[in-house]
Each structure stands twice: as structure tokens, then as C-alpha cells.
N, C-alpha and C positions, 0 to 999 in steps of 0.2 A: 657423532654428528646425527644418527637415527633420533637419538633422545632429544636435540635441538631440535628437530623438524617436527617432531611430536608437541615439543612446547610451543613451538610457533602456531601449530595448527590449533592448538587449545585455547591460544591467546586470541588467534583469529576468529575462530567460531563463538568464543565468549562474548566479543565485539557484536557479532552477527545475531546471535540468538537469544544472549541473555542480559546484555547492557538495555538499563533504563532506557525511556525514549527522551532524547535530550530536547530541550524546548527550541523552539525557532525564535528569531530575533524581535520578541516581544509582542508583535502584531498577530490578530486574528488573521485567518484567511482572506476574508473580503478586503482587508488593508493592504496585505500582501500582493494580491491578485491586482489592486489598484496601482500599487507602487510598480509591479511587472509591467503591467500595459503602460505606464507612464515612460518606464524606462525603454521598453522595445520601441515606442515610437520615437523617444529621442535618439536611439541609434539608427532607426529608419532614416531621420531627417538627417544625419551626419554623414549617410553613407548613400550607395546608389544601387541597392538591390532592389527587384520588384516588390517581393515580401517575405514576411518570415512568420513563424509560429513559434511558441515557446509553450512546454508542457511541464508542469511541476507535479510531484507529489511530497507530502509532507509526510513527517515521523508518523503521525498517527493513522496515514492512509488516506487522508483527505487531500482532493486533486483539483488542479482547474488548469486553463489554457488561455492564452491570448494570442492575437495578432496584431501585425500592422503590415500596410503596404497593401499591393495589388496582386490577386490572382490570375489575373488577366490585365496586361498592360494595353493593349488594342483596345479592347471592349472596357478599358476604366473599371471592371468589377473588382471592389474589395475583399482583400483576402479575408476569408472567415477561419477561428480555431478549429473547425469540424471539416476543414478541407483537406483532404488526402493527396500524399505525395509519396511517390516512391523513397524507401529507406535504403535503398543500396545494401552494403554488405553488412548492416545492422541485422539483416536476414541470417546471417551467418550464427547469431546467436541463440535463435531457434532451431536452426537445424542441429547444433552441437547439443543442444537440450535435447531433442527428440532421438538422438543417437545413443545419449547418455542414459536416457531412460531404457531403452533397449539392452544396454551394458548391465543395468540394474536388474534387467529381468533373464539375466543369463543368455541373451541370445547372440551375444558378441563380447568380446574382450578388448580391451583399448591396445594392448600389447599383441592382437592377431595380427599376423601379416595380412595385407589385403589379396594377397595369392587365394587366401582363404575363398574370397567371393568372385575373383577375376581369372583365377589360373586356366581354366579351360577356354576363355577367350582367345581367338586368334590373334587379336590386336595386343595383348597385355604383355607379351615379352618384348615389345616394341616402346612401352611406357619406360621412359628413364627411371632407374633404380628400382625396377618393376618387384624383384623378389626380396628386396630387402626394407620395402616401405610396410610400416604399420598403420594401423587405423590412428592410433595417437599423432604420428607424423603429419598424416594428413589435417587432423584436426588443429595442430599448432603449428603448421606452416613449416616443418622441418623435413619436408620430403624430397627435398630438392627437384622438384618438378617446376618448370616455367609457367609464367602467365598466357594464358591462351587468348584474355580480352583484348589486350591491346595489338595482338599481331595484326601486321597489316592486311594480310591474308583474309582475318576474320573481320575486321571492320570493315573492309571492301565488301565482302559477301553481305553483311546485314544490310547496307546501303542499297546493293543491288537488287536484292530479294528481301523486302521488309515483309511481307507476308509469310516467310518462311517459319515454319514450327519446327524447332531444332529439337532432336533426340540427344541426350547425354553422351551418347558415343560419338555424335558428329562434333561436339564440342571438344570432346577430350581429344579425337583426331589430330587437333591441330597441335599438338606436344610430341605426339609419337615419334620416334625417330631421332629427337633431340638428345643433346647429351646433357646429363643431369647437371644443375648447377652446383652441386657439391655431394658427397657422399650421403647417403639417407641418414638422419638424426645428426649430422654435424654440421649444420648450418641454418639460416633462417631467411625465407623468402615467400614474401607474402603472393598468394594466387588464388584465384577463385576457382582453377582446374581442381584443388584439391577438395573443395567442398562439392564439385560437382560430382566426384568419386564418391564422397560421403554421401551424398544422395542417392546416387546408384547403389549403396550397400543398404541405406534403409529400406528402400524398395525391394530389394531383393530379401531381405530379412522377413519384411513385414507382408510383401505379397499386396502391397497397397500403394497409392500415391503419396509422395511425401505430402502433398497439400492436403489430405484426407487426415493423414496420420498427425499431421500438425493442428489441424481443425478439431480433431478428437481429443488430443493429447493435451492441449494447451490452449488454443484459442477459445473454445467453447468453456471451458472449467475455470479460466481466468476472466471470461466475459470480457475479451478484447474484441469487441463487435466493430470497432473501427479499424481492424488490420486485416487484409486481404491478399489473396493471390495476384501478383502481377503477370499473369498469363495470356493476354492477348494484347492485341493494338487499340482496342475500344476497353476502357477501363472507366465505369460509372463513378463520378466523384473527386475523381484525379483531376488536379487541375495543370494547366501548362506550366513546364519549365523554360528556361532560357539558357541555351548552351552558348558557352564562352567561344569567342575566336581561338581559330587553332585547336579546337577539340580534337582528342584522340581518334572522335568517332567521324570526324570529318564534315559535320556540319555546325553551323551558327545559328541562332535565334531560338524562335519558338520551338518546341519539340513536339507539340501536339498542334496538328492541322486539321480542320474540319472534323474534329471529335477522335481523330487517329493519332497515336505516335506515329512519328516519321519513320522509326523503326519497331520491331517487334519487341517489346520488353519481356515476352517469354524465353527468349535466350538467356537471361538471367538466370534463374530457376534456382538451384540451392546454393548460387554465389550470393544470392540477395533475395530477389524475387517477392517481395511484399512491399504493399502500398498500406501508409499509416497515417494517424494524427500524432502530434507530439505527447499527447495526455496520454494514447496507449503505450507509445513508446516509453515514457515515464514510469506508468502503471506496469508495464513489462519488467523494466530494469530493478525495479523494488521487488515484485513478487519473486524473480529470479535469484537476485543476489542474496536476499534473505531467508532463501532456502524453502519456499513454499512451493516448488515446482521440482526440485530434485533432491535425493536423499543426501546427509552430509557429506559421506563419502563421496560420491559423484561430484557436488559442489566443491568440495577440496580436491579433487582432480581437476576441475575445470579452472580451478583460480591458481594452479601450480603452473605458473607462466615460465617460460624459457626468455632469454635474450631476444629484444626485437631491434629492428632498425628504424623505428620511427620517431623515436626521440631520447632524449638522455634519460635511463633509467628506466625505459619503456620495456615491458615485458607483454607475452603474448601469452595467453593459457588455451582454453580448448573453446575456441569462438570467442575468446575476452579478451580486450586491451585492459592491461593493468597497467596504471601510471600514477605517478603522482601528480598532486593540486595542492594548491594552499591549505587546503583542509582535509589533509591526510590522503591516503591511497584511495583511488579510486576504480571504478570498475564499469566498463561499457564497450561501447564500439563507434566506429564512425561509417559514415557511408557517403558513395558517391554513385549518382546513375547521371547519365548526360540530361543536363539542364536542372540538376538538382544537388543538394549538399544536405547530410543529416548528422547530428552528433547525439549520442545517448550516454549520460553519465549517472553514475550512482555512488552517494559517497558514505561507506559503511559506517564510520564514526559518528554520522549524524543522522544515518537513516532518510536519507532525500535525496531523491532521484530528479534530474532534470534533463530534458530533451530540446532541442532546437532543429528547425528545419526551414531551408531557403529554396524559394523556387528559381534558382540560379546555381549555375556551379563555376561562375566567374568570380573567384577570389579577390581580386582586385576592386570589384563593387561592394564586396562585403566588408572589407577595410582591414579586417582582423581575422584571426583563427576563429574557427567554432568552438572550440573551449574555452576561449577569451569570452565569447558569448555567454557561454554557460558560467564563467566566473561572474561575470557580471549579477547573473540572477541567483546563484548562489550568496553573493553578499547581501541581496536583498532578504532571502529566506535565513540566512545563518549569521550575516554580520559579517565584520571583518575578521580575517582568521585570526586566531589567538596567538601566534607567534609575531605577528604585528604588532598586536595590542602590546604584549610585552615588551617589545622594542621600542615601542613608543614611550612606555613608562620606565624604562632603563633595566626591565627585566631580561634573564639571560635563555 
């Protein structure tokens, strides 16, 4: 079994690091961009969402983005590809990366129990599964800790006090004294709360803020100039989103009024906590999953997924969703923030990354899943999946 795991790893990283760049579907970048723009306009015309952007990075690293629809429905302002939106839980991919860099530096180990950092805190014993949880369990959501974000007490508080600046301890407090969902390491349940704890560990190790570490380690080296912290109610360059009826956060319609978010996005922190463009998201995915940010051993650990409850065959690694697509396995993450939906996906067999963002979280108006939108643009870039071509010609 151990030999099989090593064989699998060798094959995987051969694909990631040594495979020749596959060609895209015959057209140059300008022609691919033109087709992507036309397709997005078509999708917008047949659905009811305010606006959307798509970012694409090709095998050779060239990138582009397109947009359709409106950034602001009330003022009839067109949406630009350079407009920023909160990317929701895609932020976890950054948090996991910073944490794995600290592991590379010998400042933490994935199988360290989190008691190492929190054991002296008065609240720690009240955390579900407290003394059994490891860092790895937080990062792959196998800790047994429940999700604080959708608790009624929390959503009520953020509406009642939208200017409140939350400490990580205040966020974690919502799950204290609750029963674990399952024994540590013996189940899977997604929770921002896990990543709030990871963010706290990063700050305790580095004696620095997470956002400062992220800028120094990732954003500046990769020149991701259109990715910024979501740390206050006023966020320059961020367009308004539109929240769906019966939203878990208890409000409907536009989420930025008179230049301010109606809640404080700062509360998301290391559960997400970033605003971006789709082109930056796609560039980030390509850099991360092609090994330009982490050492090979760290990327192996990140991509070693456990069974997740997000779809058939889905797995979750360390801040990464590992899913099957028509073009083979994909790595990436989805994101939701009130008023916005985001999806980022990288196809390692083709070395292409695609991201989409919508300034609404009303799924019925989008008409289909975000990964189906990504598949629309993958067809433009990569052509029809080979398995379909084989079936069409009688192949097996």
C-alpha cells in the first residue's frame, strides 16, 4: 500500500511538473478571449443575474478576463473585469498556503495537537474535541467542530452591530460548550471556525497579523495586485452584491449602501476574508497548484484529500476541493459571501485555470451551478472532453 501511494504521488507530480504544455483549442489568446466574451454575454442574456466576470490563465501563463452585466443595478453601471468582489471561502486556499509554509520552516507540524498553541487559554477546554484535534484536522475539516457562521446568535449580532470589529476569540466563542459533531478525525464537516483557529495559530507562530504574512509571502511575490483584505465596511473598488431572499444572514437586496457594507466583512477573517478579481483568482490557482508557492512535499500534503460531503467523488485536502470534471481531476475552491458567489478551478492535466464571480448569491437567477459555468469556458479553451470525442466516434 505504501508503494502504491508513492507511485500515485510520482504520477501526480509528473503531470504537475514535467508534462509538456498541452495546446489549447487551436485559437490564439485574442480569439479565445473573444469567444469567452460572447459566451458570457449569451449566458447573461438567458439568466437573471446582475453581472459576472470570468478569468482564464492558459498553459503558457497568458491570462485574460471578461465581464457581462451590471456592477450596480440601480445606477445601471456596467461591470468591468477589473471590478473587485469578495471571494468568500476561496480565501482558505491562502490561509492553508501560509500555514504550510510555516510547516516547511519547521515552526509547526501538521500532526501537532492544537493544544500546543491554545492549551493555556481558559476557553480551550470548552472547545469540542479540544485535546484530540490536530492542525491537519482543522485544515481538512475533520475536527468535529461545528460552523459558527450560520448560528442564529451570530447572524443576529452582526446585523445588530454592523460596526463591530470581531476578535478571533469572539468568533470561536460561538461553538464553545457544544457537542462535537463526531470524534476528532472520524468524520467530515465544513466550518469556517476551523480556519479561524488556523489563522490564530499563524499569528501566534509569526507574531504578525495574517494579512501582513499573506502580503509578504504570497501576494507581493506573485504580484497579485488585485487581491486585498476584506477588513472593513468600506472597501475601495468592491462592487455591490445582491443578497437572495431568505438569506441566512437575514437581509435581501444590495449589500453595499451609501458606500458601506450593511454588515462588517471583517468578521469573515481567515474563513475567507479577501476581495479579488477573477483574473487574480485564476492566476493564483495556476501558481499554487503548479508548485510555484509550496515545496513538493507540502503540495502533496495539501492535495491528500479526505472524503467530503460536497458531491459524488469529491475530496477535501488542506484548503482545497479535489473534484472530478470532464477534463479530469480539478483543484480549487468555491466561495460564498452575502451577495456574491465565486468559484476557482485548475485542471492539472491541461495546466489551465478558470475562475468565475457573480455579484449575487441568488442561485435561481444564475440558473446553473458555478462549476457548470467554468465548464462552459473550459470548452472554449480546451475543446470538448476527449472521452466525449471518443464516444462520438465509437471509441471506448
